[in-house]
Backbone as numpy.savetxt, mean C-alpha at the origin, in Angstrom:
# Nx Ny Nz CAx CAy CAz Cx Cy Cz
-16.35 -39.88 26.10 -16.78 -38.05 25.80 -15.27 -37.72 26.11
-14.78 -37.00 25.88 -13.21 -36.73 26.19 -13.20 -35.28 27.04
-13.07 -34.70 28.27 -13.47 -34.27 28.85 -12.12 -32.84 28.34
-12.71 -31.51 28.67 -11.54 -30.79 28.34 -9.93 -30.67 28.70
-10.18 -30.92 30.21 -8.63 -30.93 30.31 -7.67 -32.34 29.74
-8.26 -33.11 29.16 -7.43 -34.62 28.46 -7.09 -33.81 27.08
-8.17 -33.17 26.75 -7.92 -32.55 25.34 -6.89 -31.77 24.96
-6.55 -31.06 26.40 -6.05 -29.96 26.44 -4.33 -30.78 26.51
-4.36 -31.71 27.35 -3.08 -32.73 27.49 -3.00 -33.37 26.03
-3.82 -33.66 25.56 -3.79 -34.19 23.74 -2.95 -33.08 22.66
-3.17 -32.00 23.47 -2.53 -30.68 22.43 -1.40 -30.35 22.81
-1.25 -30.42 24.30 0.28 -30.30 24.83 1.40 -31.15 24.00
0.78 -32.92 23.74 1.69 -33.66 23.72 1.60 -33.84 22.06
1.09 -33.03 21.15 1.38 -32.97 19.83 2.15 -32.63 19.60
3.04 -33.07 18.54 4.42 -32.78 18.01 4.83 -31.13 17.55
3.69 -30.81 17.42 3.65 -29.32 16.66 2.91 -28.52 17.23
2.61 -29.02 18.52 1.92 -28.25 19.40 2.58 -27.01 19.48
3.72 -26.88 19.90 4.57 -25.55 19.89 4.26 -24.49 19.28
4.86 -24.83 17.49 4.50 -24.47 16.55 3.24 -23.53 16.31
2.15 -24.56 16.98 0.41 -23.78 16.34 0.17 -22.93 17.20
0.70 -23.47 18.94 0.43 -22.51 20.03 1.10 -21.19 19.38
2.67 -20.71 18.76 3.16 -19.88 18.64 2.14 -19.12 17.33
1.99 -19.49 16.47 1.17 -19.21 15.29 -0.22 -18.16 15.86
-0.49 -18.94 16.53 -2.28 -18.64 17.24 -2.05 -17.26 17.93
-0.66 -17.71 19.08 -0.30 -16.55 19.74 -0.03 -15.26 18.83
0.93 -15.07 17.84 0.85 -14.14 16.91 -0.39 -13.68 16.31
-1.44 -14.51 15.81 -2.35 -13.86 15.11 -3.70 -13.15 16.47
-3.22 -13.66 17.57 -4.05 -13.38 18.53 -3.92 -11.83 18.86
-2.33 -11.62 18.74 -1.59 -10.18 19.54 -2.18 -9.53 17.77
-1.99 -9.68 16.85 -2.37 -9.45 15.79 -4.06 -8.88 15.60
-4.86 -9.41 15.86 -6.07 -9.33 16.14 -6.24 -8.28 17.36
-5.47 -8.47 18.11 -5.84 -7.45 19.38 -5.22 -5.87 18.57
-4.06 -6.17 18.52 -4.07 -4.54 18.05 -4.88 -3.97 16.69
-5.53 -4.74 15.84 -6.65 -4.41 15.07 -7.65 -4.00 15.47
-7.80 -4.71 16.63 -9.11 -4.20 17.67 -8.62 -2.88 18.10
-7.70 -2.64 18.73 -7.64 -1.76 19.20 -7.51 -0.23 17.99
-7.06 -0.46 16.85 -6.75 0.51 16.29 -9.05 0.72 15.88
-9.21 -0.35 15.67 -10.34 -0.43 15.19 -11.76 0.42 16.37
-11.13 0.63 17.43 -11.69 1.33 18.52 -11.37 2.74 18.40
-10.12 3.09 18.06 -9.96 4.43 17.95 -10.55 5.02 16.64
-10.88 3.99 15.55 -11.29 4.65 14.47 -12.94 4.18 14.25
-13.53 3.75 15.16 -15.20 3.76 15.15 -15.00 4.61 14.71
-16.80 4.88 14.28 -17.50 6.29 14.09 -16.74 7.15 12.98
-15.75 6.69 12.16 -14.95 7.50 11.22 -15.29 7.18 9.71
-15.44 8.08 8.77 -16.06 7.56 7.50 -15.07 7.73 6.69
-14.88 7.64 5.50 -13.75 7.98 4.33 -14.33 9.18 3.40
-13.63 9.92 3.32 -14.25 11.39 2.87 -12.90 12.01 1.94
-13.50 11.97 0.66 -12.43 12.84 -0.58 -10.39 11.78 -0.18
-10.85 10.46 0.18 -9.58 9.44 0.26 -9.07 10.22 1.43
-9.66 10.39 2.51 -9.02 10.92 4.05 -9.98 10.30 4.50
-9.43 10.40 5.82 -10.92 10.40 6.96 -11.54 11.46 8.24
-12.87 11.55 8.14 -13.74 12.91 8.73 -14.17 12.21 9.73
-14.53 12.13 10.90 -15.35 12.18 12.04 -16.86 12.27 11.54
-17.82 11.94 12.00 -18.80 11.60 11.72 -19.55 13.20 12.77
-20.16 14.18 12.31 -20.57 15.08 12.71 -19.46 16.16 12.94
-18.11 15.79 12.26 -17.11 16.93 12.64 -16.64 17.67 10.92
-18.14 17.75 10.21 -17.80 17.93 9.00 -16.69 19.24 8.55
-17.38 20.55 9.78 -16.59 21.68 9.24 -15.15 21.41 9.70
-14.94 21.66 10.65 -13.20 21.39 11.40 -12.74 20.61 10.73
-12.99 19.20 10.46 -12.38 18.31 10.26 -11.84 18.35 8.62
-12.77 18.71 7.76 -12.82 18.76 6.59 -11.89 20.01 6.03
-11.62 21.36 7.15 -10.47 22.25 6.90 -9.26 21.64 6.97
-8.79 21.00 8.16 -7.66 20.35 8.78 -7.64 19.20 7.68
-8.43 18.29 6.99 -7.90 17.95 5.73 -7.45 18.23 4.20
-8.09 19.57 4.25 -7.88 20.58 3.09 -6.32 21.13 3.32
-6.14 21.56 5.13 -4.93 21.98 5.25 -3.73 20.76 5.18
-3.93 19.40 5.48 -2.86 18.15 5.12 -3.00 18.50 3.57
-4.05 18.52 2.63 -3.55 18.09 1.36 -2.83 19.49 1.20
-2.88 20.44 0.95 -1.98 21.59 0.78 -0.50 21.36 1.00
-0.83 20.77 2.59 1.08 20.59 2.94 1.05 19.90 1.99
0.68 18.35 1.66 1.15 17.28 1.16 1.85 17.77 -0.34
0.78 18.25 -1.24 0.88 19.07 -2.10 2.21 19.91 -2.43
2.42 20.67 -1.31 3.88 21.80 -1.08 5.05 21.20 -1.06
4.82 20.49 -0.35 6.23 19.32 -0.11 6.50 18.61 -1.31
5.42 17.66 -2.05 5.46 17.59 -3.64 5.80 17.92 -4.33
5.71 19.53 -4.54 6.25 20.42 -5.34 7.55 20.97 -5.27
7.71 20.96 -3.78 9.38 21.62 -3.34 10.10 20.46 -3.69
9.85 18.96 -3.57 10.41 18.19 -4.10 11.90 18.31 -5.22
10.92 18.92 -6.26 11.33 18.92 -7.50 12.27 17.83 -8.19
11.77 16.71 -7.97 12.30 15.23 -8.72 11.84 15.13 -9.83
12.84 14.82 -11.18 12.41 14.47 -12.32 12.01 13.00 -12.25
11.01 12.99 -13.64 10.84 11.62 -13.54 11.70 10.31 -13.81
13.13 10.75 -14.14 13.71 9.46 -14.05 14.25 9.35 -12.72
14.29 10.23 -11.99 14.62 10.20 -10.56 13.46 9.17 -9.50
12.48 9.55 -10.38 11.25 8.75 -9.48 11.06 7.45 -10.38
11.90 7.17 -11.14 11.64 5.67 -11.94 12.34 4.92 -11.19
13.56 5.41 -10.87 14.96 4.56 -10.67 14.14 4.59 -8.95
13.35 5.43 -8.24 12.58 4.59 -7.03 12.07 3.73 -7.07
10.96 3.31 -7.86 10.48 2.14 -8.41 11.40 1.19 -8.93
11.88 1.47 -9.45 13.10 -0.04 -10.10 13.58 0.05 -8.33
13.99 0.38 -7.93 14.52 0.26 -6.43 13.06 -0.78 -5.88
12.26 -0.05 -5.69 11.27 -0.79 -4.88 11.24 -2.38 -5.54
10.96 -2.18 -6.69 10.75 -3.44 -7.90 12.15 -4.71 -6.96
13.17 -4.05 -6.87 14.52 -5.41 -6.49 14.05 -5.63 -5.32
13.51 -4.67 -4.17 13.27 -4.79 -2.98 12.19 -5.48 -2.73
11.18 -5.36 -3.34 10.15 -6.53 -3.29 9.92 -8.09 -3.72
11.28 -8.26 -4.76 11.37 -9.68 -4.62 12.81 -9.98 -3.96
13.30 -9.08 -3.15 14.61 -9.50 -2.07 14.19 -9.89 -1.02
12.75 -9.41 -0.88 12.36 -9.15 0.58 10.53 -9.60 0.84
10.85 -10.81 -0.68 9.45 -11.16 -0.57 8.91 -12.52 0.56
9.80 -13.13 0.95 9.29 -13.88 2.08 8.84 -13.51 3.38
9.49 -11.67 3.91 8.48 -10.65 4.60 7.16 -10.49 4.23
7.10 -10.35 3.03 5.89 -9.95 2.05 4.64 -11.05 2.56
5.26 -11.93 1.93 4.28 -13.73 2.48 3.95 -13.52 3.56
4.77 -13.26 4.43 4.39 -13.61 5.85 3.67 -12.76 6.42
3.77 -11.80 6.04 2.53 -10.71 6.73 1.57 -10.81 5.45
1.30 -11.23 4.46 -0.13 -11.17 3.92 -0.79 -12.43 4.47
0.13 -13.69 4.85 -0.45 -15.10 4.93 -1.11 -14.91 6.51
-0.49 -13.94 7.33 -0.86 -13.87 8.36 -1.91 -13.09 8.87
-2.21 -12.02 8.33 -3.76 -11.17 8.02 -4.76 -11.35 7.32
-4.30 -12.57 6.23 -5.50 -13.03 5.27 -6.06 -14.19 5.51
-5.29 -15.27 5.87 -4.61 -16.41 6.19 -4.49 -17.03 4.21
-4.11 -16.26 3.27 -3.98 -17.50 2.04 -2.93 -18.59 2.43
-2.49 -19.10 1.50 -1.68 -20.20 0.97 -0.72 -19.27 0.44
0.90 -20.18 0.73 2.09 -19.48 0.68 1.99 -18.71 -0.76
1.35 -20.16 -1.97 1.47 -19.56 -3.80 0.67 -18.72 -3.43
-0.68 -18.03 -3.00 -1.38 -16.83 -3.56 -1.01 -15.32 -2.93
0.06 -16.15 -1.80 0.57 -14.60 -1.16 1.63 -14.28 -2.45
2.20 -15.20 -2.59 3.48 -14.68 -3.86 3.02 -14.08 -5.05
1.57 -14.41 -5.46 0.97 -13.84 -6.56 0.83 -12.58 -6.54
0.81 -12.24 -5.36 0.74 -10.53 -4.91 1.95 -9.79 -5.36
3.37 -10.74 -4.52 4.48 -10.00 -4.82 4.86 -10.14 -6.23
4.70 -11.14 -7.23 4.63 -10.58 -8.67 3.96 -10.02 -9.31
2.85 -9.73 -8.98 2.08 -8.62 -9.30 2.63 -7.35 -9.23
3.04 -7.26 -7.98 3.35 -5.75 -7.74 5.29 -5.84 -8.10
5.80 -6.29 -8.36 6.88 -6.79 -9.28 6.73 -6.15 -10.46
5.79 -6.69 -11.53 5.28 -6.77 -12.76 4.87 -5.56 -12.97
4.17 -4.80 -11.71 3.68 -3.57 -12.29 4.89 -2.47 -12.11
5.40 -2.47 -10.96 6.49 -1.26 -10.66 7.99 -1.38 -11.91
8.34 -2.72 -12.39 8.88 -2.68 -13.29 8.34 -1.97 -14.58
7.05 -2.23 -14.99 6.74 -1.97 -16.06 6.55 -0.49 -15.77
5.93 0.06 -15.37 6.13 1.63 -15.22 7.16 2.25 -14.95
8.20 1.91 -14.05 10.00 2.37 -14.34 10.35 2.49 -15.24
10.11 1.32 -16.53 10.56 1.39 -17.59 9.93 1.83 -18.74
8.52 2.35 -18.15 7.75 2.44 -19.57 7.33 4.30 -19.24
6.85 4.25 -18.02 6.32 5.65 -17.38 6.79 6.99 -18.11
7.98 7.22 -18.83 8.31 8.53 -19.27 7.71 8.08 -20.87
7.80 7.31 -21.02 7.08 6.94 -22.63 5.76 7.65 -22.20
4.94 6.79 -21.11 3.10 7.06 -21.26 2.69 8.49 -20.90
3.55 9.49 -20.65 3.19 10.41 -19.87 3.72 11.82 -20.67
5.01 11.43 -21.77 5.56 12.51 -22.50 4.45 13.33 -23.40
4.91 14.62 -23.69 3.63 15.08 -24.27 3.94 14.68 -25.96
2.59 14.92 -26.47 2.17 14.34 -27.83 1.04 15.05 -28.93
1.58 15.28 -29.62 1.06 16.11 -31.15 -0.49 15.68 -31.46
-1.27 16.09 -31.08 -2.68 15.59 -31.72 -3.56 16.48 -32.86
-4.58 15.54 -33.22 -4.99 16.63 -34.29 -5.62 17.83 -33.97
-5.67 18.97 -34.50 -6.22 20.11 -34.20 -7.71 20.36 -34.72
-8.74 21.18 -34.11 -9.89 21.22 -35.11 -9.98 21.28 -35.77
-9.19 21.73 -36.44 -9.11 22.40 -38.13 -8.00 22.05 -38.79
-7.95 20.78 -39.19 -6.65 19.99 -39.61 -5.55 20.97 -41.08
-4.68 20.98 -40.83 -3.94 21.82 -41.94 -4.07 23.62 -41.26
-4.88 23.90 -40.05 -5.13 25.41 -39.75 -4.42 25.28 -38.53
-4.55 24.21 -37.75 -4.15 24.37 -36.52 -3.54 23.34 -36.09
-2.62 23.63 -34.40 -1.52 22.12 -33.80 -2.93 22.33 -32.08
-2.21 20.90 -32.12 -3.02 20.67 -30.52 -1.86 19.85 -30.43
-1.21 19.86 -29.26 -0.48 18.94 -28.47 -1.05 18.61 -27.22
-1.17 17.15 -26.48 -1.43 16.73 -25.49 -0.53 17.02 -24.39
-0.30 17.49 -23.25 0.21 17.44 -22.02 -0.14 16.64 -20.97
0.68 15.97 -20.04 0.46 15.04 -18.88 0.88 16.09 -17.75
0.03 16.45 -16.68 0.54 17.35 -15.46 -0.21 16.24 -13.98
0.77 16.49 -13.04 0.71 16.17 -11.83 -1.05 16.07 -11.56
-1.84 15.44 -11.01 -3.15 15.66 -10.34 -2.70 16.54 -9.12
-2.06 15.89 -8.23 -1.96 16.45 -6.96 -1.72 15.71 -5.68
-2.73 15.03 -5.48 -2.86 14.29 -4.41 -4.02 13.10 -4.78
-3.16 11.94 -4.71 -4.39 10.65 -4.85 -4.84 9.89 -3.56
-5.70 9.65 -3.81 -6.43 9.25 -2.53 -6.77 7.38 -3.06
-6.28 6.47 -2.11 -6.50 4.96 -2.02 -6.85 4.37 -1.34
-7.99 4.14 -1.19 -8.72 3.05 -0.39 -8.78 1.66 -0.42
-7.79 0.64 0.12 -7.16 -0.58 -0.25 -8.13 -2.14 0.63
-8.74 -2.57 -0.13 -9.57 -3.46 0.72 -8.91 -4.60 1.12
-9.18 -5.60 2.20 -8.31 -6.58 2.81 -7.84 -8.14 1.82
-8.66 -8.27 0.80 -8.48 -9.31 0.38 -7.06 -9.67 -0.68
-6.52 -8.68 -0.97 -5.25 -8.42 -2.28 -4.62 -7.29 -0.97
-4.37 -7.01 -0.18 -3.45 -6.23 0.64 -2.55 -5.45 0.26
-0.95 -6.29 -0.08 -0.34 -5.72 -1.03 -0.73 -5.08 -2.31
-1.26 -6.12 -3.43 -1.33 -5.97 -4.84 -2.56 -4.15 -4.71
-3.32 -4.24 -4.20 -4.26 -3.39 -4.35 -3.61 -2.13 -3.25
-2.72 -1.92 -2.63 -2.61 -0.98 -1.67 -1.02 -0.50 -2.75
-0.39 -0.89 -3.75 0.45 -0.45 -4.14 0.40 -0.05 -5.81
-0.72 -1.23 -6.65 -0.43 -1.03 -7.76 -1.24 0.13 -8.41
-1.91 1.02 -7.73 -2.42 1.93 -7.81 -1.49 3.31 -7.92
-0.71 3.34 -6.25 0.12 4.10 -5.80 1.25 3.92 -7.14
1.52 3.37 -7.78 3.16 3.24 -8.18 2.70 4.31 -9.26
2.00 3.94 -10.52 1.76 5.01 -11.16 1.41 6.77 -10.88
0.71 6.71 -10.19 0.41 8.08 -9.43 1.98 8.80 -8.72
2.43 8.20 -8.01 3.95 8.66 -7.52 4.98 8.80 -8.99
4.93 7.88 -9.90 5.77 8.04 -10.63 5.45 9.56 -11.11
4.11 9.47 -11.71 3.33 10.67 -12.68 3.81 11.97 -12.26
4.28 11.90 -10.17 4.18 13.29 -9.54 3.44 13.70 -8.73
2.77 12.63 -8.48 1.78 13.30 -7.39 2.07 12.15 -6.03
1.13 12.97 -5.10 1.10 12.59 -3.58 0.42 11.42 -3.22
0.13 10.16 -2.46 -0.68 9.65 -2.57 -0.91 9.53 -1.02
-2.06 9.08 -0.66 -2.58 9.02 0.77 -3.06 7.96 1.19
-3.09 6.71 1.51 -3.20 5.31 1.43 -4.52 4.80 2.72
-5.53 4.54 2.55 -6.02 4.01 3.99 -6.63 2.52 3.47
-5.79 1.81 4.12 -5.74 0.30 3.76 -6.77 -0.43 4.93
-7.18 -1.53 4.62 -8.26 -2.20 5.71 -7.87 -2.06 6.61
-8.38 -2.58 7.93 -8.36 -2.57 9.30 -7.42 -3.97 9.79
-7.38 -5.18 8.78 -7.24 -6.33 8.99 -5.79 -6.79 8.24
-5.77 -5.65 7.31 -4.37 -5.71 6.75 -3.54 -4.36 7.11
-3.08 -3.57 7.83 -2.68 -2.40 7.75 -0.73 -3.05 8.27
-0.71 -4.42 8.52 0.72 -4.11 8.90 1.38 -4.36 7.14
0.53 -5.32 6.27 1.47 -5.61 5.02 1.25 -3.73 4.28
0.21 -3.03 4.76 0.40 -1.54 3.90 1.16 -0.67 4.29
1.78 -0.96 5.87 2.49 0.22 6.25 3.96 -0.68 5.94
4.50 -1.76 5.85 5.47 -2.87 5.23 5.55 -2.19 3.76
5.02 -2.18 3.31 4.75 -1.82 2.01 5.51 -0.32 1.50
4.84 0.58 2.34 5.04 2.22 1.98 6.18 2.28 2.64
6.88 1.52 3.41 7.97 1.78 3.91 9.17 0.98 3.43
8.83 0.53 2.09 10.25 -0.25 1.79 11.13 0.38 0.55
10.59 1.19 -0.01 11.84 2.42 -1.00 12.34 3.07 -0.15
12.03 3.03 0.97 13.56 3.87 2.09 14.21 2.70 2.89
13.47 1.60 2.97 14.61 0.30 3.39 15.99 0.48 3.13
16.54 0.15 4.58 17.94 -0.04 4.40 18.20 -1.63 4.16
19.30 -1.82 2.99 19.13 -3.25 2.41 20.27 -3.81 3.60
20.78 -3.63 4.79 21.46 -3.76 5.57 20.46 -4.54 6.69
19.50 -4.08 6.62 18.56 -4.52 8.10 17.62 -5.40 7.62
17.02 -6.30 7.99 16.07 -7.54 7.91 14.36 -6.99 7.71
14.61 -5.32 8.24 13.02 -5.02 7.88 13.22 -3.41 7.81
11.61 -2.77 7.00 12.29 -1.35 6.24 12.37 -0.79 7.39
13.06 0.66 7.42 13.23 1.20 8.27 12.50 2.41 8.00
């Protein structure tokens, strides 16, 4: 039988021991941060795309409605045209491909996926972003529809922003599921509130900061 101290000595002499210890250390630090966040969020449940504490329905819901009103007011005040929003989405497309290594590192760190599976999420997000940036204006433009009485009435279909879109993203596809639903919502003129899984918060934070990233820096600002 090998004693624990002998086993530890063998790990120390392993040619890749330093790399393995560094990777394990990073995962442990990430797990510690996730545990701290989980402790802070314990006892809370998702309500209408946001977070409300159990037993505090009245005051908490009033605060959530206040936040939603402020988000909606800010969205209306921005006054961006759809073409301007499409430019931002296309910039996001370019950045997600330019910084794909950062995205794959985070996905692998938080989910344990293989590199090629992490790359699949990057391609998925890039394809969705490019599609809506190029075709979003055509999708939401007004259209003529048959009236109730053909020949005597006319009808047109108009698309208007809903306001605030709530997105709850699970852990198994932390980039795809956090971003691909948000892109069309934001492009259509909505605001978005994202609640990622506690195990994959870093990927979601990285993706949400990417559109405002400074390309001269190695990480989003």
